[in-house]
BATIKE-496353 format. One record per atom (N, C-alpha, C): residue in three letters; x negated, y negated, z. Coordinates in steps of 0.05 Angstrom, whole numbers, padded with zeros to 5 digits, always signed. Atoms other than C-alpha are relative to their C-alpha. Layout:
N
AlaXYZ...
END
This chain:
144
Pro-00016+00025+00000Pro+00000-00001+00000Pro-00016-00024+00000Lys+00014+00025+00002Lys-00019-00072-00012Lys-00012-00010+00028Val+00009+00009-00026Val-00023-00090+00062Val-00026+00016+00010Glu+00022-00012-00009Glu-00073-00035+00080Glu-00025-00005-00017Lys+00022+00006+00016Lys-00115-00050+00020Lys-00011-00028+00004Gln+00009+00027-00005Gln-00118-00124+00035Gln-00014-00002+00028Gln+00014+00001-00027Gln-00133-00112+00108Gln-00026+00012+00000Thr+00025-00014+00002Thr-00190-00064+00092Thr-00020-00019-00015Ala+00017+00017+00015Ala-00217-00114+00040Ala-00008-00024+00017Leu+00006+00023-00017Leu-00215-00173+00090Leu-00018+00008+00023Glu+00018-00008-00022Glu-00246-00134+00148Glu-00028+00005-00012Arg+00027-00004+00014Arg-00303-00114+00100Arg-00013-00026-00005Arg+00012+00028+00006Arg-00310-00188+00079Arg-00009-00013+00025Ile+00009+00012-00025Ile-00313-00211+00151Ile-00026+00012+00008Arg+00026-00012-00007Arg-00368-00160+00166Arg-00021-00010-00019Arg+00020+00010+00016Arg-00405-00183+00105Arg-00009-00031+00008Phe+00004+00027-00009Phe-00397-00256+00129Phe-00020-00001+00023Tyr+00018+00000-00024Tyr-00429-00240+00196Tyr-00027+00012-00006Asp+00024-00012+00008Asp-00481-00197+00163Asp-00020-00021-00013Cys+00015+00023+00013Cys-00502-00258+00120Cys-00011-00018+00023Leu+00010+00018-00021Leu-00506-00300+00184Leu-00024+00012+00015Asn+00020-00013-00014Asn-00549-00249+00219Asn-00027+00003-00017Arg+00023-00001+00019Arg-00596-00243+00158Arg-00010-00028-00007Arg+00006+00029+00006Arg-00597-00319+00153Arg+00002-00004-00029Asp-00007+00005+00027Asp-00570-00313+00083Asp+00020-00021-00002Phe-00020+00021-00001Phe-00535-00380+00087Phe+00010-00008-00026Asp-00012+00005+00027Asp-00528-00390+00014Asp+00024+00018-00006Arg-00021-00017+00005Arg-00487-00328+00008Arg+00024-00006+00018Gly-00020+00006-00019Gly-00448-00346+00070Gly+00016-00025-00008Tyr-00012+00025+00011Tyr-00434-00416+00040Tyr+00019+00007-00022Gln-00016-00009+00023Gln-00405-00382-00021Gln+00025+00013+00010Met-00025-00014-00010Met-00355-00347+00024Met+00020-00021+00012Ile-00020+00020-00009Ile-00323-00414+00044Ile+00020-00004-00023Asp-00021+00005+00020Asp-00258-00429+00008Asp-00010-00020-00020Pro+00009+00019+00021Pro-00278-00460-00060Pro+00015-00026+00001Arg-00016+00025+00000Arg-00222-00510-00052Arg-00010-00019+00022Leu+00011+00017-00021Leu-00252-00534+00013Leu-00029-00011-00010Arg+00027+00007+00008Arg-00325-00535-00016Arg+00002-00023-00019Asp-00002+00019+00020Asp-00300-00576-00075Asp+00011-00028+00008Gln-00012+00025-00010Gln-00268-00631-00031Gln-00024-00020+00005Pro+00018+00021-00009Pro-00306-00697-00025Pro-00001-00002+00030Gly+00003+00002-00029Gly-00333-00703+00044Gly-00001+00027+00014Ser+00002-00025-00013Ser-00334-00628+00056Ser-00029+00006+00007Val+00026-00008-00008Val-00394-00592+00087Val-00017+00007-00026Thr+00018-00008+00023Thr-00453-00588+00040Thr-00016+00024+00006Leu+00016-00024-00004Leu-00497-00527+00031Leu-00023-00009+00021Phe+00020+00008-00020Phe-00554-00567+00069Phe+00010+00000+00028Gln-00013+00001-00028Gln-00509-00582+00127Gln+00006+00026+00012Tyr-00009-00027-00009Tyr-00483-00512+00130Tyr-00024+00016+00008Gln+00024-00014-00006Gln-00553-00482+00128Gln-00013-00009+00027Asn+00012+00011-00024Asn-00580-00529+00182Asn+00015+00007+00025Ala-00017-00006-00023Ala-00521-00518+00228Ala+00001+00029+00008Leu+00001-00028-00007Leu-00520-00443+00223Leu-00028+00009+00010Leu+00027-00004-00010Leu-00594-00441+00233Leu-00002-00005+00030Gln-00001+00008-00027Gln-00584-00477+00298Gln+00016+00021+00018Phe-00017-00019-00016Phe-00529-00428+00320Phe-00017+00028+00002Ile+00013-00028-00003Ile-00569-00364+00302Ile-00025-00002+00015Asp+00024+00002-00018Asp-00632-00393+00335Asp+00009+00000+00029Arg-00009+00001-00031Arg-00592-00404+00400Arg+00012+00027+00009Phe-00014-00026-00008Phe-00550-00339+00401Phe-00011+00024-00012Gly+00012-00023+00013Gly-00590-00293+00357Gly+00018+00014-00017Pro-00019-00014+00018Pro-00560-00240+00312Pro+00023+00009+00018Leu-00024-00009-00013Leu-00490-00220+00331Leu+00006+00028-00006Thr-00008-00027+00003Thr-00469-00149+00342Thr+00030+00001+00000Ile-00030-00001+00003Ile-00398-00139+00316Ile+00012+00022+00017Leu-00014-00021-00017Leu-00356-00102+00367Leu+00029+00006-00008Glu-00029-00005+00009Glu-00286-00110+00338Glu+00009-00021-00018Ile-00011+00020+00018Ile-00250-00143+00282Ile+00030+00009-00001Ser-00030-00005+00004Ser-00174-00151+00278Ser+00009-00023-00019Val-00010+00019+00022Val-00135-00185+00222Val+00031+00000+00003Ser-00028+00005+00002Ser-00066-00214+00219Ser+00005-00012-00027Leu-00005+00008+00028Leu-00043-00218+00146Leu+00025-00016-00005His-00022+00015+00009His+00006-00267+00116His+00000+00001-00029Leu+00001-00005+00028Leu+00018-00240+00047Leu+00030-00011-00012Asp-00026+00008+00013Asp+00071-00269-00001Asp+00017-00018+00015Glu-00014+00020-00017Glu+00091-00325+00047Glu-00002-00026-00013Ser+00002+00027+00010Ser+00109-00392+00021Ser-00015-00019+00017Asn+00015+00019-00018Asn+00060-00444+00047Asn-00011-00023-00016Lys+00013+00023+00015Lys+00036-00512+00027Lys-00030-00004+00008Leu+00027+00004-00007Leu-00028-00515+00068Leu-00019+00015-00016Tyr+00018-00016+00017Tyr-00060-00459+00029Tyr+00010+00004-00028Glu-00008+00001+00027Glu-00025-00476-00035Glu+00010+00025-00012Gly-00014-00024+00008Gly+00016-00414-00038Gly-00017+00025+00000Arg+00018-00024+00000Arg-00044-00367-00030Arg+00006+00017+00024Asp-00002-00018-00022Asp-00042-00307+00015Asp-00021-00009+00021Phe+00019+00007-00021Phe-00077-00322+00082Phe+00000+00020+00023Ala+00003-00018-00023Ala-00098-00286+00145Ala-00014-00016+00022Val+00015+00009-00022Val-00124-00299+00214Val-00017+00025+00009Gly+00018-00021-00009Gly-00185-00258+00232Gly-00010-00006+00027Arg+00011+00002-00027Arg-00210-00246+00302Arg-00022+00019+00002Thr+00024-00017-00003Thr-00280-00221+00313Thr-00012-00002+00027Ile+00012-00001-00027Ile-00310-00200+00379Ile-00030+00010-00004Gly+00027-00007+00003Gly-00386-00198+00379Gly-00016-00007+00026Ser+00017+00005-00021Ser-00444-00198+00428Ser-00026-00013-00011Asp+00024+00014+00008Asp-00504-00244+00422Asp-00025+00015+00010Lys+00026-00011-00007Lys-00580-00231+00435Lys-00002+00007+00029Gly+00002-00004-00029Gly-00568-00235+00510Gly+00022+00019+00010Gly-00022-00019-00009Gly-00508-00186+00510Gly+00025-00014+00007Glu-00025+00015-00007Glu-00457-00242+00522Glu+00021+00003-00024Arg-00021-00003+00019Arg-00392-00231+00487Arg+00012-00027-00010His-00011+00024+00011His-00361-00283+00440His+00024+00008-00015Val-00023-00006+00017Val-00293-00286+00406Val+00001-00023-00022Phe-00003+00018+00021Phe-00289-00318+00338Phe+00027+00004-00015Ser-00025+00000+00013Ser-00223-00336+00306Ser-00001-00017-00022Glu+00001+00016+00023Glu-00218-00360+00235Glu+00021+00007-00021Arg-00021-00004+00023Arg-00169-00369+00178Arg-00016+00007-00026Trp+00010-00009+00027Trp-00181-00336+00110Trp+00021-00003-00019Val-00019+00002+00021Val-00148-00346+00044Val-00009+00019-00023Cys+00006-00018+00022Cys-00144-00300-00017Cys+00003-00016-00025Gln+00000+00014+00026Gln-00160-00329-00085Gln-00014+00018-00017Glu+00011-00018+00020Glu-00170-00288-00146Glu-00011+00027+00010Gln+00006-00025-00014Gln-00171-00224-00106Gln-00024+00002+00018Ala+00022+00003-00019Ala-00226-00248-00060Ala+00007-00016+00025Trp-00006+00014-00024Trp-00221-00270+00012Trp-00022-00020+00006Tyr+00020+00021-00006Tyr-00254-00336+00032Tyr+00007-00011+00028Thr-00005+00014-00027Thr-00261-00367+00102Thr+00006-00030-00003Arg-00005+00028-00002Arg-00233-00434+00118Arg-00017-00013+00020Ser+00018+00012-00019Ser-00284-00446+00171Ser-00026-00006-00011Thr+00025+00010+00012Thr-00345-00484+00157Thr-00023-00003+00021Gly+00022+00000-00020Gly-00385-00474+00220Gly+00009+00014+00026Phe-00004-00013-00026Phe-00388-00451+00294Phe+00000-00021+00020Val+00000+00018-00022Val-00373-00485+00358Val-00009+00016+00025Ala+00007-00012-00027Ala-00407-00470+00424Ala+00009-00019+00023Pro-00014+00018-00020Pro-00370-00497+00486Pro-00021-00017+00015Glu+00019+00014-00018Glu-00434-00516+00525Glu-00013-00024-00017Thr+00016+00021+00017Thr-00463-00558+00466Thr+00018-00016-00018Gly-00018+00013+00020Gly-00402-00583+00426Gly-00006+00011-00028Trp+00003-00008+00029Trp-00408-00582+00350Trp-00026+00013-00005Ile+00024-00014+00010Ile-00457-00534+00322Ile-00001-00005-00031Ala-00002+00004+00028Ala-00434-00544+00251Ala+00021-00020-00008Pro-00019+00021+00007Pro-00397-00598+00213Pro+00026+00014-00009Arg-00028-00010+00007Arg-00323-00589+00197Arg+00010-00012-00025Ala-00010+00008+00024Ala-00290-00593+00130Ala+00025-00016+00007Arg-00023+00016-00002Arg-00232-00641+00122Arg+00024+00017-00005Asp-00022-00018+00003Asp-00177-00591+00135Asp+00015+00000+00027Glu-00014+00003-00026Glu-00128-00609+00191Glu+00007+00026+00014Glu-00006-00025-00012Glu-00108-00539+00201Glu-00022+00021+00002Ser+00023-00022-00001Ser-00176-00503+00195Ser-00008+00003+00030Gln+00009-00008-00029Gln-00199-00468+00258Gln-00027+00009-00005Leu+00026-00008-00002Leu-00271-00466+00270Leu-00002+00022+00020Pro+00004-00022-00020Pro-00295-00402+00303Pro-00010-00012+00025Thr+00010+00009-00026Thr-00306-00414+00377Thr-00013+00024+00015Thr+00010-00020-00017Thr-00348-00377+00426Thr+00012-00002+00026Gly-00014+00002-00026Gly-00322-00360+00493Gly+00002+00025+00016
END
């Protein structure tokens, strides 16, 4: 069924996203941001994204993914995502010190591929780690 196929595809995409982060492959991670966000004037640039995620990974180290859950919203009418299917992904991971973090982010499906709406990470102790795209409804992953 479509739901199971989409769920599996998105979970695999989320794993790939965090794998890119861990390998410091920020160029590939940047390409996983919703193209409609990347193309907006004032959106996060590749340079900003690389620098911000480098700070994040230097601080927390590679993340070990413990759990991924996905809430799909397929074939739902929506204006925010311009009618595209979307989902909320929740990833639980542990950092280099073994501390657990929960990341929640929105994903959209475009041309049979899933893209994150998040353009960076937030750490409660330090405030912004990465810049935010101009998307009132985007949720940046938070640690906590």
